[in-house]
C-alpha angles and dihedrals in degrees: 000000000000091000091072091073088073111097091211092060092044092051096045091046092053092047091046091049090050091050092048091051091050090047092051090048093050093045090050090052091047093050090049091049092046095052093042087055091049089048091053092048090047092053092043090051092049091046092052092048092048091048091058095043096044089050088058097036108028094163091060097053096118093046092047094051091048092048092048096056104030123102106262122230123234091254091052091049092051092047091048092048089055091051097049091041088066088061097047099261106134132158090253094058114129111262091228089069093059111088116229096010090063091058093045091050092051092049093046092049091050092049092047091052091051093048093045093046092049093049092045091047091052091050091049090048091049091048091049094049091046096050093040088061092046094048090045090058091045090051090050090054091046091050091047092051090052090049091050091049087055088052094250102138097170094083113134117239100166115163114179096181134076125243139075095310090053089050090047090050091048091049090048090052091051090048089050091052092048092049091047091050091047092049090050090049091048091051090048091049090048092050090045091052092049091049093046093050090048092049093046090050090049094047094047093045095073098051091040091053090049091050091051091052093046091048091052090050093047091050087063105095093202094068116115121250092244092053091045091056090046093053092043089054091048090049091051090050091052092046091051089049091052091046091052092045094051093045092048092049091050091049092049092048091050093049094046091046090050088234092137122087104210117221096229111190139134111286136162112257088200091060092045093052092049089051088051090051091048090051094055097035095103093048090047091051091051090053093041091239120154115212119206123190119203136173136178086257101051145339125240134175116217114276128184101239101083093170091058091049092050091053092048095050099033098130101032122114096359112190140163109253143115103272096200098050097039087050088053090053093049093046091056092051094046091046089053089054093047092050092054101036105066111181088000141108137259122204121201115193133185121205125180135190134160092271106042149351121237128206112196119193112188129177135180095220134124093299129214125278121241088246094056098037098082091050105046093100093052112107116254091006111150119196124221096265099025127107093190121108093229103241103112099066092042090052091048092052092049093049094048094047091046088059094051099265136106138216132222130188137194128177146168126203113257091003104071148254133271125201118192118196114193118196114191119222122228112256 
């Protein structure tokens, strides 16, 4: 009987039991009173009859008293019914025509009406109090739901008692918290969308303006061939920049929206890092940057034969991750180092322990100021001396966190920057 955990049912059952006990007690008293009254009237009637008969037959007093109070036989009852029937006294006679019993009947009926009305009134009152409490709680929940729809989440739903209403209130509180959290997330997403669209518009505006100017210049037939080639090259640069920007924004949006299903499988971090180095090798050569890869197993300087390296390090630093997307994240970080370490050096280190694997990317470039350091992972953030649009590092951070890792950075101006990527192992 799970319903008995409800305090409302417990309370009403106790009150109802108390009322029933009182009712039984009162009815018992009334029945006792009623039959005592009938007994008195019965004796008074017999006494009056004996008085008349003894007066006429004084020598039969003992026999008359015995006959008046003894239990009659069936034959005596039938004979008596025939006698009184001759005088109009039948069993269907109206009770109001029988002296004594008529008065007792009226009194008993009056008392029964009072007792029944009192008992019925108490039941109605109990029912009203019970349902008033239930409907009051329902109205509170209705009011709370309206408040929540109006985005007022401070509504009080405190239930101090156990039972189904307490469970309903607790569930309502949880629902309120979920809705509040979802509304906060929706507002953040809305603000994020507005900011992203604004940033995209701002970032595309510069290359678009440049392309318009170049197009106007190129449409002039009097321009020299050298200048034409120069502006065509500049146009291509701006188009490549826009292409990279749009692709990076789409990648970032997919990662942040969790629209990408990562292909998590066991891969070699050594192979992935060498592929990253191979990807940025040309850019590194243009900026005269030397890239050195180290691990706590060995040390290697970049060589050109990537296939040979992959065979050599096939089973080193095996880890569950999406090779394509983690490679994308590492490329962005290494490119950032190459861009800011002209004629310098970048060290990539791998460290492994039973809990995690760390990838450390350290350069000796221009460094990042204390003012810019907390903001470098914000999308479209541009530092004081940077020409970059600030998508690459934000994308890297999102990819790493989406695969269960995290990234840290420390830097000093004119000394260099260190990125530490920590990938947690499954326990």
